[in-house]
N, CA, C, O and the ligand as a Tripos MOL2 file, in Angstrom:
@<TRIPOS>MOLECULE
protein
  245   243    62     0     0
PROTEIN
NO_CHARGES

@<TRIPOS>ATOM
      1 N         -14.3250    8.7880    6.8380 N.3       1 MET1
      2 CA        -13.6670    9.6690    5.9220 C.3       1 MET1
      3 C         -12.6510   10.5090    6.6270 C.2       1 MET1
      4 O         -12.9190   11.1140    7.6650 O.2       1 MET1
      5 N         -11.4400   10.5370    6.0290 N.am      2 GLY2
      6 CA        -10.3530   11.4030    6.6500 C.3       2 GLY2
      7 C          -9.6340   10.6240    7.6920 C.2       2 GLY2
      8 O          -8.6040   11.0930    8.1750 O.2       2 GLY2
      9 N         -10.1090    9.4340    8.0910 N.am      3 LYS3
     10 CA         -9.3250    8.6840    9.1080 C.3       3 LYS3
     11 C          -8.1530    7.8450    8.4930 C.2       3 LYS3
     12 O          -8.3440    7.0780    7.5500 O.2       3 LYS3
     13 N          -6.9760    8.0250    9.0560 N.am      4 LYS4
     14 CA         -5.8240    7.3730    8.6310 C.3       4 LYS4
     15 C          -5.6390    6.2410    9.4730 C.2       4 LYS4
     16 O          -6.3160    6.1150   10.4940 O.2       4 LYS4
     17 N          -4.6760    5.3050    9.0910 N.am      5 GLU5
     18 CA         -4.4670    4.1650    9.8550 C.3       5 GLU5
     19 C          -3.7730    4.7060   11.2200 C.2       5 GLU5
     20 O          -2.9890    5.6540   11.2740 O.2       5 GLU5
     21 N          -4.1890    3.9650   12.2430 N.am      6 GLN6
     22 CA         -3.5700    4.4000   13.5550 C.3       6 GLN6
     23 C          -2.4190    3.4650   13.7820 C.2       6 GLN6
     24 O          -2.5150    2.2420   13.6770 O.2       6 GLN6
     25 N          -1.2380    4.1650   14.1260 N.am      7 LYS7
     26 CA         -0.1640    3.1600   14.4330 C.3       7 LYS7
     27 C          -0.1760    2.9440   15.9270 C.2       7 LYS7
     28 O           0.4340    1.9630   16.3530 O.2       7 LYS7
     29 N          -0.7810    3.7210   16.7510 N.am      8 SER8
     30 CA         -0.9340    3.2640   18.1520 C.3       8 SER8
     31 C          -2.0980    2.5740   18.4070 C.2       8 SER8
     32 O          -2.9060    2.2680   17.5310 O.2       8 SER8
     33 N          -2.2230    2.2900   19.7090 N.am      9 GLY9
     34 CA         -3.3600    1.4210   20.0380 C.3       9 GLY9
     35 C          -3.3400   -0.1070   19.5310 C.2       9 GLY9
     36 O          -2.2920   -0.7530   19.5420 O.2       9 GLY9
     37 N          -4.4660   -0.6050   19.1210 N.am     10 LYS10
     38 CA         -4.4880   -2.1030   18.9290 C.3      10 LYS10
     39 C          -3.6380   -2.2530   17.4840 C.2      10 LYS10
     40 O          -3.5410   -1.3820   16.6200 O.2      10 LYS10
     41 N          -3.1170   -3.4480   17.4650 N.am     11 LYS11
     42 CA         -2.3380   -3.7820   16.2570 C.3      11 LYS11
     43 C          -3.2300   -4.1970   15.0960 C.2      11 LYS11
     44 O          -4.2490   -4.8680   15.2580 O.2      11 LYS11
     45 N          -2.8520   -3.8200   14.0720 N.am     12 GLU12
     46 CA         -3.4860   -4.3470   12.7640 C.3      12 GLU12
     47 C          -2.4770   -5.1860   11.9900 C.2      12 GLU12
     48 O          -1.2560   -5.0720   12.1030 O.2      12 GLU12
     49 N          -3.1080   -6.0300   11.2000 N.am     13 ILE13
     50 CA         -2.3340   -6.8100   10.4000 C.3      13 ILE13
     51 C          -1.5500   -6.1010    9.3000 C.2      13 ILE13
     52 O          -2.1970   -5.3230    8.5990 O.2      13 ILE13
     53 N          -0.2740   -6.2530    9.0520 N.am     14 PRO14
     54 CA          0.3390   -5.5220    8.0200 C.3      14 PRO14
     55 C          -0.2860   -5.7560    6.6180 C.2      14 PRO14
     56 O          -0.6480   -6.8880    6.2950 O.2      14 PRO14
     57 N          -0.4050   -4.7800    5.8520 N.am     15 LYS15
     58 CA         -1.1060   -5.0650    4.5300 C.3      15 LYS15
     59 C          -0.4770   -6.1240    3.7080 C.2      15 LYS15
     60 O          -1.1390   -6.9020    3.0200 O.2      15 LYS15
     61 N           0.9850   -6.1410    3.8060 N.am     16 GLU16
     62 CA          1.6050   -7.2790    3.0500 C.3      16 GLU16
     63 C           1.1190   -8.6550    3.4850 C.2      16 GLU16
     64 O           0.8740   -9.5400    2.6650 O.2      16 GLU16
     65 N           0.9880   -8.8080    4.7900 N.am     17 LEU17
     66 CA          0.4410  -10.0840    5.3260 C.3      17 LEU17
     67 C          -0.9390  -10.3740    4.8840 C.2      17 LEU17
     68 O          -1.3370  -11.4370    4.4060 O.2      17 LEU17
     69 N          -1.6570   -9.2390    5.1150 N.am     18 PHE18
     70 CA         -3.1310   -9.3590    4.9150 C.3      18 PHE18
     71 C          -3.4240   -9.8030    3.4090 C.2      18 PHE18
     72 O          -4.3210  -10.5990    3.1300 O.2      18 PHE18
     73 N          -2.6360   -9.2510    2.5260 N.am     19 ASP19
     74 CA         -2.7740   -9.5760    1.1990 C.3      19 ASP19
     75 C          -2.6150  -11.1610    0.7480 C.2      19 ASP19
     76 O          -3.1720  -11.6860   -0.2150 O.2      19 ASP19
     77 N          -1.8320  -11.7080    1.5640 N.am     20 ILE20
     78 CA         -1.5600  -13.2080    1.2100 C.3      20 ILE20
     79 C          -2.3790  -14.1510    2.0410 C.2      20 ILE20
     80 O          -2.3490  -15.3680    1.8540 O.2      20 ILE20
     81 N          -3.1520  -13.5390    3.0110 N.am     21 LEU21
     82 CA         -3.9700  -14.3850    3.8640 C.3      21 LEU21
     83 C          -5.1570  -15.0100    3.0290 C.2      21 LEU21
     84 O          -5.8190  -14.3180    2.2550 O.2      21 LEU21
     85 N          -5.3830  -16.3200    3.2210 N.am     22 ALA22
     86 CA         -6.4900  -16.9440    2.7210 C.3      22 ALA22
     87 C          -7.0690  -17.9930    3.7530 C.2      22 ALA22
     88 O          -6.3480  -18.5180    4.6010 O.2      22 ALA22
     89 N          -8.3630  -18.2510    3.6320 N.am     23 CYS23
     90 CA         -8.9630  -19.1590    4.4110 C.3      23 CYS23
     91 C          -8.3020  -20.5490    4.3410 C.2      23 CYS23
     92 O          -8.2140  -21.1310    3.2600 O.2      23 CYS23
     93 N          -7.8280  -21.0980    5.5100 N.am     24 PRO24
     94 CA         -7.2910  -22.5210    5.2460 C.3      24 PRO24
     95 C          -8.2780  -23.5830    4.8360 C.2      24 PRO24
     96 O          -7.8920  -24.6650    4.3950 O.2      24 PRO24
     97 N          -9.5380  -23.2800    4.9790 N.am     25 LEU25
     98 CA        -10.5650  -24.2530    4.6280 C.3      25 LEU25
     99 C         -10.9480  -24.2350    3.0930 C.2      25 LEU25
    100 O         -10.9910  -25.2540    2.4030 O.2      25 LEU25
    101 N         -11.2170  -22.9800    2.6470 N.am     26 CYS26
    102 CA        -11.7230  -22.9460    1.3300 C.3      26 CYS26
    103 C         -10.8480  -22.0170    0.4520 C.2      26 CYS26
    104 O         -11.1560  -21.8370   -0.7260 O.2      26 CYS26
    105 N          -9.7580  -21.4200    1.0060 N.am     27 LYS27
    106 CA         -8.8830  -20.5760    0.2660 C.3      27 LYS27
    107 C          -9.3980  -19.2530   -0.1980 C.2      27 LYS27
    108 O          -8.7420  -18.5430   -0.9590 O.2      27 LYS27
    109 N         -10.5600  -18.9280    0.2570 N.am     28 ALA28
    110 CA        -11.1040  -17.7050   -0.0980 C.3      28 ALA28
    111 C         -10.4970  -16.4870    0.6180 C.2      28 ALA28
    112 O          -9.7680  -16.7670    1.5690 O.2      28 ALA28
    113 N         -10.6590  -15.2500    0.3440 N.am     29 ASP29
    114 CA        -10.1640  -14.1520    0.9050 C.3      29 ASP29
    115 C         -10.6760  -13.9310    2.3670 C.2      29 ASP29
    116 O         -11.7950  -14.3290    2.6930 O.2      29 ASP29
    117 N          -9.8910  -13.3290    3.1920 N.am     30 LEU30
    118 CA        -10.3880  -13.0450    4.6420 C.3      30 LEU30
    119 C         -10.5610  -11.5730    4.6550 C.2      30 LEU30
    120 O          -9.8900  -10.8040    3.9670 O.2      30 LEU30
    121 N         -11.5590  -11.2050    5.5270 N.am     31 GLU31
    122 CA        -11.8870   -9.7970    5.7250 C.3      31 GLU31
    123 C         -12.1190   -9.5100    7.2660 C.2      31 GLU31
    124 O         -12.5040  -10.3880    8.0380 O.2      31 GLU31
    125 N         -11.8760   -8.3150    7.6150 N.am     32 TYR32
    126 CA        -11.9200   -8.0510    9.0960 C.3      32 TYR32
    127 C         -13.5170   -8.2100    9.6710 C.2      32 TYR32
    128 O         -14.4910   -7.8710    8.9970 O.2      32 TYR32
    129 N         -13.5880   -8.6720   10.7680 N.am     33 THR33
    130 CA        -14.9040   -8.6350   11.2640 C.3      33 THR33
    131 C         -15.3870   -7.1810   11.7260 C.2      33 THR33
    132 O         -14.5440   -6.2910   11.8400 O.2      33 THR33
    133 N         -16.5280   -6.9710   11.9520 N.am     34 LYS34
    134 CA        -17.0850   -5.6890   12.1680 C.3      34 LYS34
    135 C         -16.2140   -4.9040   13.2520 C.2      34 LYS34
    136 O         -15.8430   -3.7360   13.1380 O.2      34 LYS34
    137 N         -15.9660   -5.7320   14.2890 N.am     35 ASP35
    138 CA        -15.1750   -5.0310   15.5200 C.3      35 ASP35
    139 C         -13.7170   -5.0010   15.2240 C.2      35 ASP35
    140 O         -12.9470   -4.4880   16.0360 O.2      35 ASP35
    141 N         -13.2480   -5.5700   14.0010 N.am     36 ARG36
    142 CA        -11.8140   -5.5790   13.7460 C.3      36 ARG36
    143 C         -10.9230   -6.3770   14.7080 C.2      36 ARG36
    144 O          -9.6990   -6.2560   14.7680 O.2      36 ARG36
    145 N         -11.6300   -7.1610   15.4130 N.am     37 LYS37
    146 CA        -10.7910   -8.0090   16.4740 C.3      37 LYS37
    147 C         -10.5360   -9.3870   15.9520 C.2      37 LYS37
    148 O          -9.9060  -10.1940   16.6360 O.2      37 LYS37
    149 N         -11.0070   -9.6940   14.7490 N.am     38 GLY38
    150 CA        -10.7370  -10.9550   14.1290 C.3      38 GLY38
    151 C         -10.9570  -10.9910   12.6160 C.2      38 GLY38
    152 O         -11.1970   -9.9310   12.0370 O.2      38 GLY38
    153 N         -10.9000  -11.9930   12.0260 N.am     39 LEU39
    154 CA        -11.1140  -12.2040   10.5600 C.3      39 LEU39
    155 C         -12.2660  -13.1120   10.3260 C.2      39 LEU39
    156 O         -12.5610  -14.0070   11.1190 O.2      39 LEU39
    157 N         -12.9250  -12.8650    9.2080 N.am     40 SER40
    158 CA        -13.8940  -13.8090    8.8140 C.3      40 SER40
    159 C         -13.6940  -14.1170    7.3540 C.2      40 SER40
    160 O         -13.2170  -13.2780    6.5900 O.2      40 SER40
    161 N         -14.0600  -15.3220    6.9660 N.am     41 CYS41
    162 CA        -13.8400  -15.6330    5.6060 C.3      41 CYS41
    163 C         -14.9200  -15.2480    4.6210 C.2      41 CYS41
    164 O         -16.0970  -15.5020    4.8790 O.2      41 CYS41
    165 N         -14.5730  -14.6600    3.5350 N.am     42 SER42
    166 CA        -15.6070  -14.2670    2.6260 C.3      42 SER42
    167 C         -16.3370  -15.4230    1.8750 C.2      42 SER42
    168 O         -17.3810  -15.2730    1.2390 O.2      42 SER42
    169 N         -15.6650  -16.5850    2.0260 N.am     43 GLY43
    170 CA        -16.3340  -17.7350    1.3700 C.3      43 GLY43
    171 C         -17.1900  -18.5460    2.2090 C.2      43 GLY43
    172 O         -18.3980  -18.6660    2.0040 O.2      43 GLY43
    173 N         -16.5290  -19.1270    3.1990 N.am     44 CYS44
    174 CA        -17.3840  -20.1040    4.1310 C.3      44 CYS44
    175 C         -17.6480  -19.4600    5.4000 C.2      44 CYS44
    176 O         -18.2740  -20.1180    6.2310 O.2      44 CYS44
    177 N         -17.2780  -18.2910    5.6890 N.am     45 GLY45
    178 CA        -17.7870  -17.4530    6.8970 C.3      45 GLY45
    179 C         -17.1280  -18.0110    8.1050 C.2      45 GLY45
    180 O         -17.6840  -17.8320    9.1880 O.2      45 GLY45
    181 N         -15.9630  -18.6920    8.0460 N.am     46 ALA46
    182 CA        -15.2470  -19.1570    9.2150 C.3      46 ALA46
    183 C         -14.5850  -17.8950    9.8540 C.2      46 ALA46
    184 O         -14.1470  -16.9980    9.1330 O.2      46 ALA46
    185 N         -14.5170  -17.8360   11.2050 N.am     47 LYS47
    186 CA        -14.0450  -16.7980   11.9670 C.3      47 LYS47
    187 C         -12.6570  -17.2330   12.5750 C.2      47 LYS47
    188 O         -12.4520  -18.3420   13.0680 O.2      47 LYS47
    189 N         -11.7580  -16.2470   12.4800 N.am     48 TYR48
    190 CA        -10.3880  -16.5920   13.0740 C.3      48 TYR48
    191 C         -10.0090  -15.2870   13.8430 C.2      48 TYR48
    192 O         -10.1720  -14.1560   13.3870 O.2      48 TYR48
    193 N          -9.4500  -15.6030   15.1420 N.am     49 PRO49
    194 CA         -8.9440  -14.4460   15.9530 C.3      49 PRO49
    195 C          -7.6400  -13.8770   15.4300 C.2      49 PRO49
    196 O          -6.8910  -14.4470   14.6360 O.2      49 PRO49
    197 N          -7.4610  -12.6640   15.9820 N.am     50 ILE50
    198 CA         -6.1110  -11.8990   15.6990 C.3      50 ILE50
    199 C          -5.4130  -11.8740   17.0890 C.2      50 ILE50
    200 O          -5.9280  -11.2860   18.0400 O.2      50 ILE50
    201 N          -4.3350  -12.4680   17.1700 N.am     51 ASN51
    202 CA         -3.5920  -12.5180   18.4450 C.3      51 ASN51
    203 C          -2.4560  -11.5220   18.3160 C.2      51 ASN51
    204 O          -1.5100  -11.8230   17.5880 O.2      51 ASN51
    205 N          -2.4660  -10.3380   18.9720 N.am     52 ASP52
    206 CA         -1.5170   -9.4260   19.0110 C.3      52 ASP52
    207 C          -0.9460   -9.0810   17.5340 C.2      52 ASP52
    208 O           0.2500   -9.1100   17.2470 O.2      52 ASP52
    209 N          -1.9010   -8.7810   16.7250 N.am     53 GLY53
    210 CA         -1.4900   -8.3930   15.3390 C.3      53 GLY53
    211 C          -1.2790   -9.5600   14.3760 C.2      53 GLY53
    212 O          -1.1100   -9.3330   13.1780 O.2      53 GLY53
    213 N          -1.2850  -10.7840   14.8570 N.am     54 ILE54
    214 CA         -0.9940  -11.9740   14.0420 C.3      54 ILE54
    215 C          -2.3080  -12.7550   13.9960 C.2      54 ILE54
    216 O          -2.8870  -13.1010   15.0260 O.2      54 ILE54
    217 N          -2.7940  -13.0400   12.6630 N.am     55 PRO55
    218 CA         -3.9590  -13.7920   12.5540 C.3      55 PRO55
    219 C          -3.7030  -15.2930   12.9120 C.2      55 PRO55
    220 O          -2.6570  -15.8340   12.5540 O.2      55 PRO55
    221 N          -4.5930  -15.9180   13.5720 N.am     56 VAL56
    222 CA         -4.4440  -17.3010   13.9930 C.3      56 VAL56
    223 C          -5.3940  -18.0480   12.9840 C.2      56 VAL56
    224 O          -6.6170  -17.9870   13.1110 O.2      56 VAL56
    225 N          -4.8400  -18.6850   12.0760 N.am     57 LEU57
    226 CA         -5.6410  -19.4200   11.1380 C.3      57 LEU57
    227 C          -5.7280  -20.8570   11.2720 C.2      57 LEU57
    228 O          -5.3650  -21.6540   10.4070 O.2      57 LEU57
    229 N          -6.2560  -21.1690   12.4620 N.am     58 MET58
    230 CA         -6.4960  -22.5100   12.7940 C.3      58 MET58
    231 C          -7.8100  -22.9960   12.4520 C.2      58 MET58
    232 O          -8.7920  -22.5320   13.0310 O.2      58 MET58
    233 N          -7.9300  -23.9700   11.4820 N.am     59 PRO59
    234 CA         -9.3670  -24.4210   11.1050 C.3      59 PRO59
    235 C         -10.0110  -24.9910   12.4430 C.2      59 PRO59
    236 O          -9.4710  -25.7370   13.2600 O.2      59 PRO59
    237 N         -11.2880  -24.4640   12.4700 N.am     60 PRO60
    238 CA        -12.1450  -24.9980   13.6230 C.3      60 PRO60
    239 C         -12.2790  -26.5570   13.4430 C.2      60 PRO60
    240 O         -12.5250  -27.0920   12.3630 O.2      60 PRO60
    241 N         -12.0990  -27.1820   14.5650 N.am     61 LYS61
    242 CA        -12.3890  -28.6940   14.6350 C.3      61 LYS61
    243 C         -13.6980  -29.1460   14.5970 C.2      61 LYS61
    244 O         -13.9350  -30.3530   14.6520 O.2      61 LYS61
    245 ZN        -13.3610  -20.1650    4.1280 Zn       62 ZN62
@<TRIPOS>BOND
     1     1     2 1
     2     2     3 1
     3     3     4 2
     4     3     5 am
     5     5     6 1
     6     6     7 1
     7     7     8 2
     8     7     9 am
     9     9    10 1
    10    10    11 1
    11    11    12 2
    12    11    13 am
    13    13    14 1
    14    14    15 1
    15    15    16 2
    16    15    17 am
    17    17    18 1
    18    18    19 1
    19    19    20 2
    20    19    21 am
    21    21    22 1
    22    22    23 1
    23    23    24 2
    24    23    25 am
    25    25    26 1
    26    26    27 1
    27    27    28 2
    28    27    29 am
    29    29    30 1
    30    30    31 1
    31    31    32 2
    32    31    33 am
    33    33    34 1
    34    34    35 1
    35    35    36 2
    36    35    37 am
    37    37    38 1
    38    38    39 1
    39    39    40 2
    40    39    41 am
    41    41    42 1
    42    42    43 1
    43    43    44 2
    44    43    45 am
    45    45    46 1
    46    46    47 1
    47    47    48 2
    48    47    49 am
    49    49    50 1
    50    50    51 1
    51    51    52 2
    52    51    53 am
    53    53    54 1
    54    54    55 1
    55    55    56 2
    56    55    57 am
    57    57    58 1
    58    58    59 1
    59    59    60 2
    60    59    61 am
    61    61    62 1
    62    62    63 1
    63    63    64 2
    64    63    65 am
    65    65    66 1
    66    66    67 1
    67    67    68 2
    68    67    69 am
    69    69    70 1
    70    70    71 1
    71    71    72 2
    72    71    73 am
    73    73    74 1
    74    74    75 1
    75    75    76 2
    76    75    77 am
    77    77    78 1
    78    78    79 1
    79    79    80 2
    80    79    81 am
    81    81    82 1
    82    82    83 1
    83    83    84 2
    84    83    85 am
    85    85    86 1
    86    86    87 1
    87    87    88 2
    88    87    89 am
    89    89    90 1
    90    90    91 1
    91    91    92 2
    92    91    93 am
    93    93    94 1
    94    94    95 1
    95    95    96 2
    96    95    97 am
    97    97    98 1
    98    98    99 1
    99    99   100 2
   100    99   101 am
   101   101   102 1
   102   102   103 1
   103   103   104 2
   104   103   105 am
   105   105   106 1
   106   106   107 1
   107   107   108 2
   108   107   109 am
   109   109   110 1
   110   110   111 1
   111   111   112 2
   112   111   113 am
   113   113   114 1
   114   114   115 1
   115   115   116 2
   116   115   117 am
   117   117   118 1
   118   118   119 1
   119   119   120 2
   120   119   121 am
   121   121   122 1
   122   122   123 1
   123   123   124 2
   124   123   125 am
   125   125   126 1
   126   126   127 1
   127   127   128 2
   128   127   129 am
   129   129   130 1
   130   130   131 1
   131   131   132 2
   132   131   133 am
   133   133   134 1
   134   134   135 1
   135   135   136 2
   136   135   137 am
   137   137   138 1
   138   138   139 1
   139   139   140 2
   140   139   141 am
   141   141   142 1
   142   142   143 1
   143   143   144 2
   144   143   145 am
   145   145   146 1
   146   146   147 1
   147   147   148 2
   148   147   149 am
   149   149   150 1
   150   150   151 1
   151   151   152 2
   152   151   153 am
   153   153   154 1
   154   154   155 1
   155   155   156 2
   156   155   157 am
   157   157   158 1
   158   158   159 1
   159   159   160 2
   160   159   161 am
   161   161   162 1
   162   162   163 1
   163   163   164 2
   164   163   165 am
   165   165   166 1
   166   166   167 1
   167   167   168 2
   168   167   169 am
   169   169   170 1
   170   170   171 1
   171   171   172 2
   172   171   173 am
   173   173   174 1
   174   174   175 1
   175   175   176 2
   176   175   177 am
   177   177   178 1
   178   178   179 1
   179   179   180 2
   180   179   181 am
   181   181   182 1
   182   182   183 1
   183   183   184 2
   184   183   185 am
   185   185   186 1
   186   186   187 1
   187   187   188 2
   188   187   189 am
   189   189   190 1
   190   190   191 1
   191   191   192 2
   192   191   193 am
   193   193   194 1
   194   194   195 1
   195   195   196 2
   196   195   197 am
   197   197   198 1
   198   198   199 1
   199   199   200 2
   200   199   201 am
   201   201   202 1
   202   202   203 1
   203   203   204 2
   204   203   205 am
   205   205   206 1
   206   206   207 1
   207   207   208 2
   208   207   209 am
   209   209   210 1
   210   210   211 1
   211   211   212 2
   212   211   213 am
   213   213   214 1
   214   214   215 1
   215   215   216 2
   216   215   217 am
   217   217   218 1
   218   218   219 1
   219   219   220 2
   220   219   221 am
   221   221   222 1
   222   222   223 1
   223   223   224 2
   224   223   225 am
   225   225   226 1
   226   226   227 1
   227   227   228 2
   228   227   229 am
   229   229   230 1
   230   230   231 1
   231   231   232 2
   232   231   233 am
   233   233   234 1
   234   234   235 1
   235   235   236 2
   236   235   237 am
   237   237   238 1
   238   238   239 1
   239   239   240 2
   240   239   241 am
   241   241   242 1
   242   242   243 1
   243   243   244 2
@<TRIPOS>SUBSTRUCTURE
     1 MET1         2 RESIDUE 1 A MET
     2 GLY2         6 RESIDUE 1 A GLY
     3 LYS3        10 RESIDUE 1 A LYS
     4 LYS4        14 RESIDUE 1 A LYS
     5 GLU5        18 RESIDUE 1 A GLU
     6 GLN6        22 RESIDUE 1 A GLN
     7 LYS7        26 RESIDUE 1 A LYS
     8 SER8        30 RESIDUE 1 A SER
     9 GLY9        34 RESIDUE 1 A GLY
    10 LYS10       38 RESIDUE 1 A LYS
    11 LYS11       42 RESIDUE 1 A LYS
    12 GLU12       46 RESIDUE 1 A GLU
    13 ILE13       50 RESIDUE 1 A ILE
    14 PRO14       54 RESIDUE 1 A PRO
    15 LYS15       58 RESIDUE 1 A LYS
    16 GLU16       62 RESIDUE 1 A GLU
    17 LEU17       66 RESIDUE 1 A LEU
    18 PHE18       70 RESIDUE 1 A PHE
    19 ASP19       74 RESIDUE 1 A ASP
    20 ILE20       78 RESIDUE 1 A ILE
    21 LEU21       82 RESIDUE 1 A LEU
    22 ALA22       86 RESIDUE 1 A ALA
    23 CYS23       90 RESIDUE 1 A CYS
    24 PRO24       94 RESIDUE 1 A PRO
    25 LEU25       98 RESIDUE 1 A LEU
    26 CYS26      102 RESIDUE 1 A CYS
    27 LYS27      106 RESIDUE 1 A LYS
    28 ALA28      110 RESIDUE 1 A ALA
    29 ASP29      114 RESIDUE 1 A ASP
    30 LEU30      118 RESIDUE 1 A LEU
    31 GLU31      122 RESIDUE 1 A GLU
    32 TYR32      126 RESIDUE 1 A TYR
    33 THR33      130 RESIDUE 1 A THR
    34 LYS34      134 RESIDUE 1 A LYS
    35 ASP35      138 RESIDUE 1 A ASP
    36 ARG36      142 RESIDUE 1 A ARG
    37 LYS37      146 RESIDUE 1 A LYS
    38 GLY38      150 RESIDUE 1 A GLY
    39 LEU39      154 RESIDUE 1 A LEU
    40 SER40      158 RESIDUE 1 A SER
    41 CYS41      162 RESIDUE 1 A CYS
    42 SER42      166 RESIDUE 1 A SER
    43 GLY43      170 RESIDUE 1 A GLY
    44 CYS44      174 RESIDUE 1 A CYS
    45 GLY45      178 RESIDUE 1 A GLY
    46 ALA46      182 RESIDUE 1 A ALA
    47 LYS47      186 RESIDUE 1 A LYS
    48 TYR48      190 RESIDUE 1 A TYR
    49 PRO49      194 RESIDUE 1 A PRO
    50 ILE50      198 RESIDUE 1 A ILE
    51 ASN51      202 RESIDUE 1 A ASN
    52 ASP52      206 RESIDUE 1 A ASP
    53 GLY53      210 RESIDUE 1 A GLY
    54 ILE54      214 RESIDUE 1 A ILE
    55 PRO55      218 RESIDUE 1 A PRO
    56 VAL56      222 RESIDUE 1 A VAL
    57 LEU57      226 RESIDUE 1 A LEU
    58 MET58      230 RESIDUE 1 A MET
    59 PRO59      234 RESIDUE 1 A PRO
    60 PRO60      238 RESIDUE 1 A PRO
    61 LYS61      242 RESIDUE 1 A LYS
    62 ZN62       245 GROUP 0 **** ****
């Protein structure tokens, strides 16, 4: 409560980008992992890393 988005420190995905992100496997919405270092799919549970503020949506092989 009361915490605002921090502009310094680790980068976060811009909201405009976050809004259009979808899992490449099942097209479900993505959400931050608990440590906010990556994204996880709300549908199939696939995990994706965030590289310098850019989500890397490479389907696992
Ligand atoms: Zn998925």
